[in-house]
C-alpha positions in Angstrom: -21.6 -0.2 22.5 -24.2 1.9 20.8 -27.7 0.4 21.0 -28.4 -1.3 17.7 -31.9 -2.5 16.8 -33.5 -3.5 13.6 -37.2 -4.1 12.8 -36.3 -6.8 10.3 -36.3 -10.5 11.1 -33.3 -12.0 12.9 -30.7 -14.2 11.3 -32.6 -17.3 12.5 -35.5 -16.3 10.3 -33.6 -16.7 7.0 -35.5 -18.8 4.6 -34.8 -22.5 4.7 -34.6 -22.3 0.9 -31.3 -20.3 1.1 -28.8 -21.6 -1.3 -25.8 -23.6 0.0 -23.6 -20.7 -0.9 -25.7 -18.3 1.1 -25.8 -20.6 4.1 -22.0 -20.9 4.0 -21.7 -17.1 3.8 -24.0 -16.6 6.8 -22.1 -19.2 8.8 -18.7 -17.6 8.1 -20.0 -14.1 8.6 -21.4 -15.0 12.0 -18.0 -16.4 13.1 -16.5 -13.0 12.6 -19.3 -10.7 13.6 -20.2 -12.6 16.8 -16.6 -12.2 18.1 -16.9 -8.5 17.7 -20.5 -7.5 18.5 -21.8 -10.6 20.3 -24.5 -13.0 19.2 -27.5 -10.9 20.0 -26.5 -8.0 17.9 -24.7 -10.2 15.5 -27.7 -12.1 14.3 -29.4 -9.0 13.1 -26.2 -7.4 11.9 -25.2 -10.3 9.7 -28.6 -10.0 7.9 -28.2 -6.3 7.4 -24.6 -6.6 6.1 -25.7 -9.0 3.4 -28.6 -6.8 2.5 -26.4 -3.6 2.4 -23.9 -5.4 0.1 -26.8 -6.5 -2.2 -25.8 -10.2 -2.1 -28.5 -12.4 -3.4 -29.4 -16.1 -3.0 -27.7 -16.8 -6.3 -24.3 -15.7 -5.0 -21.3 -17.9 -5.7 -18.6 -18.4 -3.0 -15.2 -17.3 -4.0 -12.7 -20.0 -4.8 -10.3 -20.5 -2.0 -6.6 -19.7 -2.4 -7.1 -18.1 -5.8 -4.4 -15.7 -7.1 -6.0 -12.7 -8.8 -2.6 -11.6 -10.2 0.4 -12.8 -12.1 3.8 -11.5 -13.3 2.0 -9.1 -15.7 0.7 -7.0 -12.8 2.4 -3.8 -12.0 0.7 -0.9 -10.2 1.2 2.8 -10.6 0.4 4.9 -7.5 -0.8 8.4 -8.1 -3.0 11.2 -7.1 -5.8 12.1 -9.5 -4.1 15.5 -10.0 -0.4 14.5 -9.9 -0.4 15.7 -13.5 -2.5 18.7 -14.5 -3.4 20.3 -17.8 -6.1 22.7 -16.9 -9.0 23.2 -17.8 -9.0 19.5 -18.7 -10.2 17.5 -15.7 -7.2 16.0 -14.0 -8.5 12.4 -14.2 -8.7 12.7 -18.0 -5.1 14.1 -18.1 -4.0 11.1 -15.9 -5.7 8.7 -18.4 -3.9 10.4 -21.3 -0.6 10.0 -19.5 -1.2 6.4 -18.6 -2.2 5.6 -22.2 0.6 7.6 -24.0 3.6 7.2 -21.7 3.1 4.1 -19.4 1.1 2.0 -21.8 1.0 -1.7 -20.9 3.9 -1.3 -18.4 1.1 -1.0 -15.8 -1.9 -3.2 -15.4 -3.4 -1.3 -12.4 -3.6 2.2 -11.1 -4.0 3.2 -7.5 -5.7 6.6 -7.5 -5.2 8.1 -4.1 -8.4 9.6 -2.5 -10.2 11.4 -5.3 -13.2 12.5 -3.1 -14.0 16.0 -1.8 -11.6 16.6 1.2 -10.6 19.3 3.6 -6.9 18.4 4.4 -4.1 15.9 4.1 -4.2 15.8 0.3 -7.4 13.8 0.3 -7.3 11.7 3.5 -9.7 13.9 5.3 -12.7 12.8 3.3 -15.8 15.1 3.2 -18.0 12.8 1.1 -17.2 9.2 0.2 -19.8 9.0 -2.5 -18.6 11.9 -4.6 -15.6 12.6 -6.9 -13.8 15.9 -6.1 -15.2 18.3 -8.8 -11.7 19.7 -9.3 -10.4 16.4 -10.8 -13.5 15.1 -12.6 -16.5 12.9 -12.0 -17.5 9.2 -11.8 -17.6 8.8 -15.6 -13.9 9.6 -15.6 -13.2 6.9 -13.0 -15.4 4.5 -15.0 -13.4 5.2 -18.2 -10.2 4.3 -16.4 -11.7 1.0 -15.2 -12.2 0.0 -18.8 -8.4 0.1 -19.4 -6.9 -0.7 -16.0 -7.8 -2.3 -12.8 -8.3 0.7 -10.5 -7.6 0.6 -6.7 -9.5 3.1 -4.6 -8.8 4.2 -1.0 -11.3 3.3 1.6 -10.4 5.8 4.3 -11.9 3.7 7.0 -10.5 5.0 10.3 -11.6 8.7 10.0 -13.2 11.3 8.0 -13.1 15.1 7.7 -14.3 17.3 10.5 -16.1 19.2 7.8 -18.0 16.2 6.5 -21.8 16.0 6.6 -21.6 13.1 9.1 -19.6 15.2 11.5 -21.9 18.2 11.2 -24.7 15.9 12.0 -22.8 14.6 15.0 -22.5 18.1 16.4 -26.2 18.8 15.7 -27.4 15.5 17.1 -28.8 14.3 13.8 -28.6 11.0 11.8 -26.6 9.8 10.0 -23.5 10.7 11.9 -24.9 11.4 15.4 -23.3 8.2 16.8 -20.6 7.7 14.1 -17.6 9.1 16.0 -15.5 7.7 18.9 -15.7 9.9 22.0 -14.3 9.4 25.5 -14.2 11.3 28.7 -11.6 14.1 28.7 -9.8 12.4 31.7 -9.5 9.0 29.9 -6.0 7.5 30.3 -4.6 7.3 26.8 -1.0 6.7 27.8 -0.9 3.2 26.3 -2.2 4.4 22.9 0.2 4.0 20.0 0.4 7.3 18.3 1.6 8.1 14.7 1.5 11.8 15.4 2.5 14.3 18.2 -0.7 16.4 18.5 -3.2 16.0 21.3 -5.2 12.8 20.7 -8.6 14.2 22.0 -10.3 17.2 20.4 -13.0 19.1 22.4 -16.1 19.7 20.3 -19.3 21.6 21.1 -22.4 19.6 20.3 -26.1 19.9 20.9 -25.5 17.5 23.8 -22.7 19.6 25.3 -18.9 19.3 25.0 -17.6 16.0 23.7 -14.1 14.8 23.3 -13.5 13.2 19.9 -10.7 10.8 19.2 -8.3 12.1 16.4 -5.5 9.7 15.6 -4.0 11.7 12.7 -5.1 15.3 13.0 -7.9 17.4 14.5 -9.4 17.7 11.1 -9.5 13.9 10.8 -12.1 12.5 13.3 -12.1 8.8 14.1 -15.1 6.6 13.5 -16.6 4.5 16.3 -16.8 0.9 14.9 -18.3 -0.3 18.2 -21.4 1.1 16.6 -22.6 -1.4 13.9 -24.1 1.4 11.9 -20.6 2.5 11.0 -19.7 -0.9 9.7 -22.9 -0.9 7.7 -22.1 2.5 6.2 -18.7 1.3 5.0 -20.3 -1.8 3.4 -22.5 0.6 1.5 -19.5 2.6 0.5 -17.7 -0.5 -0.8 -20.7 -1.7 -2.7 -21.1 1.7 -4.3 -17.4 1.6 -5.4 -17.9 -1.9 -6.8 -20.8 -0.7 -8.8 -18.6 2.0 -10.3 -16.2 -0.6 -11.7 -13.6 -0.4 -8.9 -12.3 -3.8 -7.9 -9.3 -3.2 -5.6 -9.5 -1.4 -2.2 -6.8 -0.1 0.0 -7.9 0.0 3.6 -6.2 3.2 4.8 -4.9 3.3 8.4 -7.1 0.2 9.2 -4.9 -0.9 12.1 -6.4 1.9 14.2 -10.2 1.4 13.7 -11.0 -0.4 17.0 -10.3 1.3 20.3 -10.4 -0.2 23.8 -9.6 1.5 27.1 -6.2 0.4 28.6 -4.9 -0.9 25.3 -2.6 0.3 22.5 -5.7 0.8 20.3 -3.8 -0.6 17.3 -4.0 -4.1 15.7 -6.7 -5.3 18.0 -8.5 -8.6 17.4 -11.8 -6.8 16.4 -9.9 -5.0 13.6 -8.9 -8.3 12.1 -12.4 -9.7 12.3 -13.9 -6.7 10.6 -11.5 -6.9 7.7 -12.4 -10.6 7.3 -16.0 -9.7 7.3 -15.6 -7.0 4.6 -13.5 -9.3 2.5 -16.3 -12.0 2.7 -19.0 -9.5 1.6 -17.0 -8.0 -1.2 -16.0 -11.3 -2.7 -19.5 -12.7 -2.6 -20.9 -9.6 -4.2 -18.2 -9.3 -6.8 -15.8 -12.2 -7.3 -12.3 -11.0 -8.0 -12.5 -8.2 -5.5 -9.2 -7.5 -3.8 -8.5 -5.9 -0.4 -5.1 -4.5 0.5 -4.3 -3.4 4.0 -2.2 -0.3 4.7 -0.7 -1.0 8.1 2.5 0.9 8.8 3.5 -1.2 11.8 6.5 -3.4 12.7 6.9 -6.3 10.3 5.6 -9.1 12.5 2.4 -7.2 13.2 2.0 -6.4 9.5 2.1 -10.1 8.6 -0.8 -10.8 10.8 -3.1 -9.1 8.3 -2.9 -12.1 6.0 -5.0 -14.0 8.5 -5.3 -17.5 7.3 -5.6 -16.4 3.7 -9.0 -15.0 4.7 -8.2 -11.4 5.6 -6.2 -9.1 3.4 -5.4 -10.4 -0.1 -2.3 -8.3 0.0 -0.4 -6.3 2.6 1.8 -3.3 2.1 5.4 -4.5 2.5 6.4 -1.6 4.6 9.8 -2.9 5.7 11.1 -2.9 2.1 11.5 0.9 1.5 13.6 1.8 4.6 15.7 -1.5 4.4 16.4 -1.1 0.7 17.2 2.6 1.1 19.6 1.7 4.0 21.2 -1.0 1.8 21.9 1.3 -1.1 23.3 4.2 0.9 25.4 1.9 3.1 26.6 -0.5 0.5 25.8 -3.4 2.9 22.8 -5.7 2.2 23.1 -7.7 5.5 19.9 -6.5 7.1 17.9 -6.6 3.8 19.1 -10.1 3.3 18.2 -11.2 6.9 14.7 -9.6 6.5 14.1 -11.3 3.2 15.1 -14.7 4.6 12.6 -14.2 7.5 9.7 -13.2 5.2 7.3 -16.2 5.0 6.1 -17.1 1.6 2.6 -15.9 1.1 -0.1 -18.5 0.7 -1.9 -18.7 -2.6 -4.7 -16.2 -2.6 -2.4 -13.7 -0.8 0.6 -11.8 -1.7 2.9 -8.9 -0.8 2.3 -5.4 -2.2 5.8 -4.1 -2.8 6.7 -0.5 -3.1 9.7 1.7 -2.4 8.1 5.1 -2.8 4.6 6.5 -2.3 2.7 9.7 -1.5 3.7 9.2 2.2 7.2 9.2 3.7 9.6 6.3 4.2 8.3 4.8 7.4 10.8 3.9 10.2 8.5 1.8 12.4 8.8 -1.3 10.1 12.5 -1.5 10.8 12.2 -1.4 14.6 14.1 -4.4 15.8 15.8 -4.8 12.4 18.1 -1.8 12.2 20.0 -0.4 15.2 19.2 3.1 16.4 22.7 4.1 15.2 21.9 2.8 11.7 18.5 4.6 11.7 20.2 7.8 12.8 22.7 7.5 10.0 19.9 6.9 7.5 18.1 10.0 8.8 21.1 12.2 8.7 22.0 11.1 5.1 18.4 11.9 4.0 18.4 15.3 5.7 21.7 16.0 3.9 19.9 15.2 0.6 17.1 17.7 1.3 14.7 15.4 3.2 12.5 16.1 6.2 11.7 14.1 9.3 8.2 13.5 10.8 7.7 12.5 14.4 5.4 10.5 16.6 4.6 10.7 20.3 5.8 8.0 22.7 4.2 7.0 26.1 6.9 8.8 28.0 6.1 12.1 26.4 9.1 12.1 24.1 9.0 12.1 20.3 10.5 9.5 17.9 11.2 9.7 14.2 8.2 8.2 12.4 9.1 8.6 8.8 11.5 10.3 6.4 10.0 12.7 3.8 11.9 12.8 0.6 11.5 12.1 -3.1 13.1 8.7 -3.8 15.1 10.0 -6.7 16.7 12.5 -4.4 17.1 9.9 -1.6 19.3 7.9 -4.0 21.5 10.7 -5.2 24.5 9.3 -3.3 25.5 7.2 -0.3 26.2 8.0 3.4 29.5 9.4 2.1 27.6 12.1 0.1 26.3 12.7 -3.4 28.0 11.1 -6.4 27.4 10.5 -10.2 25.6 7.2 -9.9 22.1 8.5 -9.1 20.2 7.0 -12.0 22.1 3.6 -11.7 21.3 3.4 -8.0 17.7 4.4 -8.6 17.2 1.7 -11.3 18.9 -0.9 -9.1 16.3 -0.2 -6.4 13.5 -0.8 -8.8 15.1 -3.9 -10.3 15.1 -5.4 -6.8 11.5 -4.5 -6.2 10.4 -5.9 -9.6 12.1 -9.2 -8.9 11.2 -10.1 -5.3 8.1 -12.0 -4.3 4.9 -9.9 -4.6 3.3 -7.3 -6.8 5.4 -4.2 -7.6 3.8 -0.8 -7.3 5.7 2.2 -8.6 4.9 5.8 -7.5 4.1 8.0 -10.5 6.9 10.4 -9.6 9.4 7.5 -9.6 8.5 6.7 -13.2 9.8 10.2 -14.1 12.5 10.8 -11.5 10.7 13.8 -9.8 12.8 15.9 -7.4 12.0 17.2 -4.0 9.3 19.9 -4.0 10.5 22.3 -1.3 8.1 25.0 -2.5 5.1 22.8 -1.9 6.3 22.1 1.6 6.5 25.8 2.3 3.1 26.4 0.8 1.3 23.6 2.6 3.3 23.4 5.8 3.4 19.6 5.5 6.6 17.6 5.2 4.9 15.0 3.1 4.3 17.6 0.4 8.0 17.3 -0.6 7.1 14.1 -2.5 3.7 15.2 -3.9 4.7 17.4 -6.7 2.2 18.4 -9.4 3.4 18.3 -12.9 2.2 20.6 -15.7 1.5 18.0 -18.4 3.0 19.9 -21.3 6.2 20.5 -19.2 6.4 16.8 -18.3 5.9 15.6 -21.9 8.6 18.0 -23.1 11.0 16.3 -20.7 9.9 12.8 -21.5 10.2 13.4 -25.2 13.8 14.7 -24.8 16.1 11.7 -25.0 18.8 13.5 -23.0 16.6 14.3 -20.0 16.7 12.3 -16.7 13.0 11.9 -17.0 13.3 10.1 -20.3 16.2 8.0 -19.1 14.4 6.8 -16.0 11.1 6.1 -17.8 12.9 4.2 -20.6 14.9 2.0 -18.1 11.8 1.2 -16.1 9.8 0.3 -19.3 12.6 -2.1 -20.3 12.8 -3.9 -17.0 9.0 -4.2 -16.6 8.7 -5.6 -20.1 11.3 -8.3 -19.2 9.6 -9.0 -15.9 6.2 -9.5 -17.5 7.6 -12.3 -19.8 9.0 -14.4 -17.0 6.8 -16.9 -15.1 9.5 -17.1 -12.4 8.5 -13.5 -11.5 4.9 -14.6 -10.6 4.1 -12.8 -7.3 3.7 -16.2 -5.7 6.7 -18.0 -7.3 9.2 -19.7 -5.0 11.9 -17.5 -3.6 15.2 -18.3 -1.8 17.8 -15.8 -0.5 21.4 -16.3 -1.7 24.5 -15.6 0.2 27.1 -13.9 -1.9 28.6 -11.4 0.6 27.4 -8.0 1.7 27.8 -6.2 -1.6 25.8 -8.5 -3.8 22.1 -8.8 -2.9 20.9 -12.0 -4.5 17.9 -14.3 -4.5 16.5 -17.1 -6.6 13.0 -17.3 -8.1 11.4 -20.4 -9.5 8.2 -20.5 -11.6 5.1 -22.2 -10.2 5.5 -25.0 -12.8 9.3 -25.3 -11.8 10.3 -24.9 -15.4 12.1 -21.5 -15.1 14.7 -20.3 -12.6 16.0 -16.8 -12.3 18.9 -15.7 -10.3 18.6 -12.0 -9.5 22.0 -10.6 -8.6 22.3 -6.9 -7.6 25.5 -5.0 -6.9 24.2 -2.7 -4.2 27.5 -0.9 -3.8 29.3 2.0 -5.6 32.2 -0.2 -6.4 32.7 -3.0 -9.0 32.0 -6.5 -7.6 32.9 -9.9 -9.0 30.6 -12.9 -9.1 31.7 -16.5 -9.7 29.0 -18.2 -11.6 30.1 -21.5 -10.0 28.7 -20.2 -6.7 25.2 -20.3 -8.2 25.3 -24.0 -9.0 23.7 -23.5 -12.4 22.5 -26.7 -14.0 24.9 -27.5 -16.9 22.2 -29.0 -19.1 20.4 -25.7 -19.3 21.3 -22.6 -21.3 21.7 -19.6 -19.1 21.3 -16.0 -20.2 21.2 -12.6 -18.5 17.7 -11.3 -19.5 18.7 -7.7 -19.1 21.9 -7.5 -21.2 20.9 -10.5 -23.4 24.3 -12.1 -22.6 24.6 -15.9 -22.8 26.9 -17.7 -20.4 28.7 -20.6 -22.0 31.2 -21.1 -19.2 29.3 -21.7 -16.0 32.4 -21.3 -13.9 33.6 -18.0 -15.2 33.9 -14.9 -13.1 31.8 -11.9 -14.0 32.4 -8.2 -13.0 29.3 -6.2 -12.1 29.4 -2.4 -12.4 28.2 -0.4 -9.5 24.5 -0.9 -9.1 24.3 -3.4 -12.0 21.6 -6.0 -11.9 21.7 -9.5 -13.6 18.6 -11.6 -14.1 20.2 -15.0 -15.0 17.6 -17.3 -16.4 17.6 -20.8 -17.8 15.0 -20.1 -20.4 13.3 -17.4 -22.4 9.6 -17.0 -22.4 
């Protein structure tokens, strides 16, 4: 561990007049920090962490198990420049699009890294404290925070090899000299879990000679050394700065990799969890209502660990949903999706799932390890390749490579089934979103899903990156022309999503923490029941996930005869609770006992 000293008083020298809230914060912070850095370093570090976050003696402890969300919350995921209308700054163009075309369908916007960067479309950050001049400046971000809750990325595992910190590392200067994780070139890294296939270690010439820097994702993305408490303090300063700009929600990118230990997998280690708990404590005490979401593309059981005991992530990315839902819709069999949903523990109050089915990244395959067979994964991959998709790989311990993710635009991924393309693309696409909008958790819709964007093969050729296939940049006048044309697929997709979101927002049974039970109606009907927190509303969400008509006997739902039941989507009332209903391919029913 890097030597860490501080001329300030130790934690034992805190004033005896500290408020009760401050004393509780200190005690809780110590429990996390000591387990990572030890008591001697931890006493000084706790004091510095509180000071760096700017927490005063008048701080108020956050209320435990408080939900900072309800059924009105829907996120849009976007790059700052997913839509351009030069010379207007892209952040201003985005604001116009959100106001004019998404309106109140979304409550929150996740703007992917908008900082100066050198590669990976923003995830190789050069300066965490600046907005990329090509998209705007901090006043543009602040303007967005007045209309939406804005989520920012905290790219916490690594930064750009062109950053000022890394330049200082090479020159032996502070800050940065001791910010990066280095090991001996002969270090055994065979147990390290890798998300990529490149060499893990990058030789770098520094003032102190050749050093081998750890690079989890690329040689342009150099990993931080969190064994050095100064790195943790730096990120506390970063988060405070973002809070001061009006940002309230933070996505901890690739956080599972931040702590490394020799002879370990270097992923999901105990210290990582304790650091997240520490950062949550600090953020909540400085700014009540702050929300931390962890981005951990790992097998499902490991992902669930990031909830902690409702004291770690407020929300976790539900990474198993995209590949399982995609597999369901191209196979016409919901068995695995149903089994997974049954096994998903209800989130405690104060925590929730962050549901998405498309994003700037690919459709991860690690989260379905142990759920889908290799044959099913291969079938899914082959179907997506036939639909124009790409495959990205990761390195295994034995030197072989394994498929890590599928890179494809979701609209293209749902153009057909494993049998091939068909004419049910829009219906299948809307069905996928209907399922996401109805299950437990907060839904997040990628900006390109709102408008049915296609694969961008030219961008892949231009960048040499598979993920670019799903990172198209729209010219705003071209996009608005399509959206204003009632016959276009863009208009049809956006209108259908607007309609479903409006219905969702009016139903207390769709609260992210409302009760959920999986129903058993065969392999072609994926169904579940939601009940509002006050137990007044029930919704039976029935989805035909096949390309054939399916029948549903209402009697199988055991609807209460004293209530009036209606399908919220079609506005059809069911007077005979024992009748048989025919669902068209990919049709969804939201059968509710009351209207709100």
